[in-house]
C-alpha positions in Angstrom: -42.5 -30.5 -32.0 -39.7 -29.4 -34.0 -40.3 -25.8 -32.2 -39.7 -27.2 -29.0 -36.4 -28.9 -29.9 -35.5 -26.2 -31.6 -36.1 -23.4 -28.9 -34.1 -26.0 -26.3 -31.1 -26.6 -28.9 -31.6 -30.4 -28.8 -31.6 -33.0 -31.2 -34.2 -35.9 -31.1 -31.8 -38.1 -29.7 -30.3 -36.3 -26.8 -34.3 -34.6 -26.0 -35.3 -38.6 -25.7 -32.5 -39.4 -23.6 -33.2 -36.5 -21.4 -36.7 -37.2 -21.4 -36.1 -40.5 -20.9 -33.9 -40.5 -17.6 -36.3 -38.1 -15.9 -38.9 -40.4 -16.5 -37.2 -43.4 -15.6 -35.9 -41.8 -12.2 -40.2 -40.5 -11.4 -41.2 -43.9 -11.7 -38.8 -45.5 -9.6 -39.6 -43.3 -6.9 -43.4 -44.0 -7.8 -42.3 -47.5 -7.0 -40.7 -46.7 -4.1 -43.4 -45.0 -3.0 -46.1 -47.6 -3.9 -44.1 -50.0 -1.7 -43.8 -47.9 1.1 -47.6 -47.3 0.8 -48.2 -50.9 1.4 -45.3 -51.7 3.8 -44.5 -48.6 5.8 -41.1 -50.6 7.7 -39.5 -50.0 4.5 -38.1 -46.2 3.8 -38.1 -44.7 0.8 -34.1 -43.9 0.0 -33.4 -40.1 0.3 -32.2 -40.1 -3.7 -36.1 -40.8 -4.5 -37.8 -38.9 -1.7 -39.8 -36.1 -2.4 -37.2 -33.4 -1.6 -34.3 -35.3 -3.7 -37.0 -35.4 -6.5 -37.8 -31.6 -6.3 -34.5 -30.7 -6.6 -33.6 -33.3 -9.3 -36.4 -31.9 -11.4 -35.5 -28.1 -10.5 -31.9 -29.0 -11.7 -33.0 -30.8 -14.4 -35.1 -27.8 -15.7 -32.7 -25.3 -15.1 -29.9 -27.5 -17.4 -32.4 -27.2 -20.6 -33.1 -23.3 -19.7 -28.8 -22.7 -20.4 
């Protein structure tokens, strides 16, 4: 675990906040998809749809790489 943090040059707190934000956004997206599955007339907001989430994850991954 420590190697992972050193490789990414993050403190434990920075890593926690980063991972928590990503997990929270993915959970929110999942919730909207579940609601949409049950009630198809309720649209999924653009910021939580598949395209937007893929872009978000790509950007976050790039943030860690740089």
